[in-house]
C-alpha positions as CSV (number, residue, x, y, z in Angstrom):
1,M,-18.6,17.7,1.2
2,T,-18.9,14.9,3.6
3,W,-20.5,12.5,1.1
4,Q,-17.4,12.7,-1.1
5,F,-15.2,11.5,1.8
6,V,-17.6,8.6,2.5
7,L,-17.6,7.5,-1.1
8,A,-13.7,7.8,-1.3
9,G,-13.4,5.8,1.9
10,L,-15.9,3.2,0.7
11,A,-14.1,2.8,-2.7
12,V,-10.7,2.4,-1.1
13,G,-12.1,0.1,1.6
14,V,-13.6,-2.3,-0.9
15,L,-10.4,-2.4,-3.0
16,V,-8.3,-3.0,0.1
17,G,-10.7,-5.7,1.2
18,M,-10.5,-7.4,-2.2
19,T,-6.8,-7.1,-2.9
20,G,-5.1,-6.7,0.5
21,M,-3.4,-3.5,-0.6
22,G,-3.8,0.0,-2.1
23,G,-5.0,2.0,0.9
24,G,-2.4,4.7,1.0
25,S,-1.5,4.4,-2.6
26,L,-5.1,5.2,-3.7
27,M,-6.4,7.4,-0.9
28,T,-3.7,10.1,-1.2
29,P,-4.2,10.6,-5.0
30,L,-8.0,10.8,-4.4
31,L,-7.5,13.4,-1.7
32,I,-5.2,15.5,-4.0
33,F,-6.9,15.1,-7.4
34,V,-10.6,14.7,-6.5
35,L,-11.0,16.5,-3.1
36,G,-8.5,19.3,-3.6
37,F,-6.1,18.7,-0.7
38,N,-2.5,19.8,-0.8
39,P,0.0,16.9,-0.7
40,A,1.2,17.6,2.8
41,T,-2.3,17.5,4.3
42,A,-3.4,14.6,2.1
43,I,-0.4,12.5,3.3
44,G,-1.0,13.2,7.0
45,T,-4.8,12.7,6.7
46,D,-4.4,9.5,4.8
47,I,-1.8,8.1,7.3
48,L,-3.9,8.7,10.4
49,H,-7.0,7.3,8.6
50,G,-5.0,4.3,7.6
51,A,-3.9,3.7,11.2
52,I,-7.5,3.3,12.4
53,F,-8.6,1.6,9.2
54,K,-5.8,-1.1,9.2
55,T,-6.1,-1.7,13.0
56,V,-9.5,-3.2,12.3
57,G,-8.1,-5.4,9.6
58,G,-5.0,-6.3,11.6
59,L,-7.1,-7.4,14.6
60,R,-9.3,-9.5,12.4
61,H,-6.4,-11.2,10.7
62,H,-4.7,-11.9,14.0
63,S,-7.9,-13.5,15.4
64,L,-8.0,-15.7,12.2
65,G,-4.4,-16.8,12.7
66,T,-3.2,-15.4,9.4
67,T,-0.4,-13.3,10.9
68,Q,3.3,-13.8,11.9
69,A,3.3,-11.4,14.8
70,R,7.0,-11.7,15.6
71,L,7.9,-10.9,12.0
72,S,5.7,-7.8,12.2
73,G,7.3,-6.8,15.5
74,W,10.9,-7.0,14.1
75,M,9.9,-4.9,11.1
76,F,8.3,-2.4,13.5
77,V,11.6,-2.0,15.3
78,G,13.0,-0.4,12.1
79,S,9.9,1.2,10.7
80,A,8.7,3.1,13.7
81,P,11.7,5.5,14.1
82,A,12.3,5.7,10.4
83,S,8.7,6.8,9.8
84,L,9.2,9.7,12.3
85,L,12.2,10.7,10.3
86,G,10.0,10.6,7.2
87,V,7.4,12.8,8.9
88,A,10.2,15.3,10.0
89,T,11.4,15.4,6.4
90,A,7.9,16.1,5.0
91,T,7.4,18.8,7.6
92,W,10.8,20.4,6.8
93,L,9.9,20.4,3.1
94,K,6.6,22.2,4.0
95,H,8.4,24.9,5.9
96,R,11.4,25.2,3.6
97,Y,9.6,25.6,0.4
98,G,6.4,27.3,1.6
99,D,4.0,27.8,-1.3
100,S,6.0,25.5,-3.6
101,V,5.8,22.6,-1.2
102,Q,2.8,21.2,-3.2
103,S,5.0,20.8,-6.3
104,T,8.0,19.4,-4.3
105,E,6.0,16.8,-2.3
106,G,3.9,16.0,-5.4
107,T,7.0,15.0,-7.3
108,V,8.3,12.9,-4.3
109,L,4.9,11.3,-4.0
110,G,4.6,10.7,-7.7
111,A,8.0,8.9,-7.8
112,A,6.8,6.7,-4.9
113,L,3.6,5.9,-6.8
114,L,5.5,5.0,-9.9
115,L,7.7,2.6,-7.9
116,G,4.6,1.3,-6.2
117,G,3.0,0.5,-9.6
118,V,6.0,-1.3,-10.8
119,G,6.4,-3.1,-7.5
120,M,2.8,-4.3,-7.5
121,L,3.2,-5.6,-11.0
122,L,6.2,-7.6,-9.9
123,K,4.3,-8.8,-6.9
124,S,1.4,-10.0,-9.1
125,V,3.6,-12.0,-11.5
126,L,6.2,-13.5,-9.1
127,R,5.8,-17.0,-7.9
128,V,5.6,-17.2,-4.1
129,R,7.7,-19.7,-2.1
130,D,5.2,-21.3,0.3
131,I,5.7,-22.9,3.7
132,G,3.2,-24.6,5.9
133,D,0.7,-22.7,8.1
134,G,2.7,-23.6,11.2
135,A,5.0,-21.3,13.2
136,F,7.6,-19.4,11.2
137,V,11.0,-19.7,13.0
138,M,13.0,-16.5,12.6
139,R,16.7,-16.9,12.3
140,P,19.1,-14.1,13.1
141,R,19.4,-13.1,9.4
142,D,15.6,-13.0,9.1
143,K,15.5,-10.5,12.0
144,V,18.2,-8.3,10.5
145,A,16.3,-8.4,7.1
146,A,13.1,-7.5,8.8
147,V,14.6,-4.5,10.6
148,L,16.3,-3.3,7.4
149,I,13.0,-3.6,5.5
150,G,11.3,-1.7,8.2
151,L,13.9,1.1,8.1
152,V,13.5,1.7,4.3
153,G,9.7,1.2,4.2
154,G,9.1,3.2,7.3
155,Y,10.8,6.3,5.9
156,I,8.9,6.0,2.7
157,V,5.6,5.7,4.6
158,G,6.3,8.7,6.9
159,L,7.4,10.9,3.9
160,T,4.7,10.0,1.3
161,S,2.1,7.7,3.0
162,V,2.8,5.2,0.2
163,G,4.4,1.8,0.9
164,S,2.7,0.2,3.9
165,G,0.9,-2.3,1.6
166,V,2.9,-2.2,-1.7
167,F,6.5,-2.0,-0.4
168,F,6.2,-4.3,2.7
169,G,3.9,-6.8,0.9
170,L,6.3,-7.1,-2.0
171,T,9.4,-7.5,0.1
172,L,7.7,-10.1,2.4
173,L,6.8,-12.2,-0.7
174,I,10.4,-12.0,-2.0
175,V,12.4,-12.3,1.2
176,F,10.3,-14.7,3.4
177,P,8.8,-18.0,2.5
178,L,5.2,-17.2,3.6
179,R,1.9,-18.2,2.2
180,A,0.0,-15.3,0.5
181,H,-2.6,-15.0,3.2
182,K,0.1,-14.9,5.8
183,V,1.8,-12.1,3.9
184,V,-1.4,-10.1,3.8
185,G,-2.2,-10.6,7.5
186,T,1.4,-9.9,8.6
187,D,1.6,-6.8,6.4
188,I,-1.6,-5.4,7.8
189,L,-0.7,-6.1,11.4
190,H,2.6,-4.3,11.0
191,A,1.1,-1.4,9.0
192,A,-1.4,-0.8,11.8
193,G,1.3,-0.1,14.3
194,L,3.5,1.8,11.9
195,L,0.8,4.1,10.7
196,W,-0.2,5.0,14.3
197,V,3.4,6.2,14.9
198,A,3.5,8.2,11.6
199,G,-0.1,9.4,12.0
200,F,0.6,10.9,15.4
201,G,3.7,12.6,14.0
202,H,1.7,14.2,11.2
203,L,-1.1,15.1,13.7
204,I,1.5,17.0,15.9
205,A,2.9,18.6,12.8
206,G,-0.6,19.9,11.8
207,N,-0.8,17.9,8.6
208,V,-4.1,16.1,9.5
209,D,-7.7,17.1,8.7
210,M,-9.7,15.3,11.4
211,H,-13.0,16.1,9.8
212,A,-11.9,14.2,6.7
213,V,-10.5,11.3,8.7
214,A,-13.8,10.8,10.5
215,W,-15.9,10.8,7.4
216,L,-13.4,8.6,5.4
217,L,-13.8,6.0,8.2
218,V,-17.6,6.0,7.8
219,G,-17.0,4.6,4.3
220,S,-13.8,2.6,4.6
221,I,-14.6,0.4,7.6
222,P,-17.8,-1.1,6.1
223,G,-16.1,-1.1,2.7
224,V,-13.2,-3.3,3.8
225,L,-15.6,-5.7,5.4
226,A,-17.7,-5.9,2.2
227,G,-14.6,-6.1,0.0
228,S,-13.4,-9.2,1.9
229,Q,-16.5,-11.0,0.9
230,F,-16.0,-10.2,-2.8
231,T,-12.5,-11.8,-2.9
232,I,-14.1,-15.2,-3.5
233,R,-16.0,-13.9,-6.6
234,F,-13.3,-11.9,-8.4
235,A,-9.9,-12.9,-9.7
236,D,-7.4,-11.4,-7.3
237,R,-4.6,-11.1,-9.9
238,S,-6.9,-9.1,-12.3
239,L,-7.7,-6.6,-9.6
240,R,-4.0,-6.2,-8.8
241,F,-3.2,-5.6,-12.5
242,L,-5.9,-2.9,-12.6
243,L,-4.5,-1.4,-9.4
244,C,-1.0,-1.3,-11.0
245,D,-2.4,0.9,-13.8
246,V,-4.1,3.3,-11.3
247,L,-1.0,3.7,-9.2
248,F,1.2,4.3,-12.2
249,A,-1.2,6.8,-13.8
250,S,-1.5,8.8,-10.5
251,G,2.3,8.9,-10.1
252,A,2.9,9.9,-13.7
253,K,0.4,12.8,-13.4
254,L,2.1,14.0,-10.2
255,V,5.6,13.8,-11.7
256,A,4.6,15.5,-15.0
257,P,1.5,17.5,-14.3
258,N,1.8,19.6,-17.5
259,G,1.4,18.3,-21.0
260,Y,0.5,14.8,-22.1
261,G,3.7,13.0,-21.4
262,W,2.1,11.2,-18.4
263,L,-0.6,9.8,-20.7
264,W,2.0,8.3,-23.1
265,A,3.9,6.8,-20.1
266,T,0.7,5.4,-18.6
267,G,-0.3,4.0,-22.0
268,A,3.0,2.2,-22.3
269,F,2.7,0.8,-18.8
270,V,-0.9,-0.4,-19.4
271,L,0.4,-2.4,-22.4
272,L,3.2,-3.8,-20.3
273,V,0.7,-4.9,-17.6
274,A,-1.5,-6.5,-20.3
275,A,1.5,-8.4,-21.7
276,A,2.4,-9.5,-18.2
277,G,-1.1,-10.7,-17.5
278,L,-1.1,-12.7,-20.8
279,A,2.3,-14.2,-19.9
280,V,1.0,-15.3,-16.5
281,R,-2.1,-16.8,-18.0
282,V,0.0,-18.8,-20.5
283,R,2.4,-19.9,-17.7
284,D,-0.5,-21.0,-15.4
285,G,-2.2,-22.8,-18.3
286,A,1.0,-24.7,-19.1
287,R,1.4,-25.7,-15.5
288,V,-2.1,-27.1,-15.4
289,V,-1.5,-29.1,-18.6
290,T,1.7,-30.5,-17.1
291,V,0.0,-31.5,-13.9
292,A,-2.8,-33.2,-15.8
293,R,-0.3,-35.2,-17.9
294,V,1.5,-36.3,-14.8
295,D,-1.7,-37.5,-13.2
């Protein structure tokens, strides 16, 4: 079923190219729900695929000058060892629970996706403090914050494969005064290094399907290049809102696989996202009117 892997990689690649996030958050549910992987293998395969996939994006962003390499480095100090701890936890769950590991890891992954959906919604509506495109001088407290962010996010990524885009991108927007394109570039550069560490950990633990990784890359690499061209034609915030719904629905289905409770929860979240989108549009419209009156 190689063509399914190529299509999955292409779809995720285009979305990541358009929105700057969603790689692990979308690929892992696709591998589980559509391609029939168990959560442990889906997580490991997704992480190693993401390491290669995001390395391409990270190198391109660095060449364009849209990264803060020192900030990425300080986050990596915390995230690299924490991701290995997350991999060890995932492996322990696999051996400890045996046949029931799918349910256990599915619940953990579902909770992470639910948080990811909420986090992405917050990221889409928050106003960002901007600074110039010059060098970002890191103070001691900035370095401490970066390491702590790395510790928490690295463990989540190693355990579930979710968070390299959603968690780090959100915290970068809140904690550091960076322009949006700098946040995306810095996040991808850091994620590339982090996912290599976690990916090798999962590879050693036997949680990676290399056949799937190879064919996913056939689709995802050209997909991200194509998706980057679409960003100038589509509203970024609209795509992020859609991604919020996808993440939340996937997480709700993993947490409550039986019955229709996950549908009710997803429906309520979709209404919340729609209300947030309307509020943002009204806010931005009022800002435009105010500026026009001042001029």
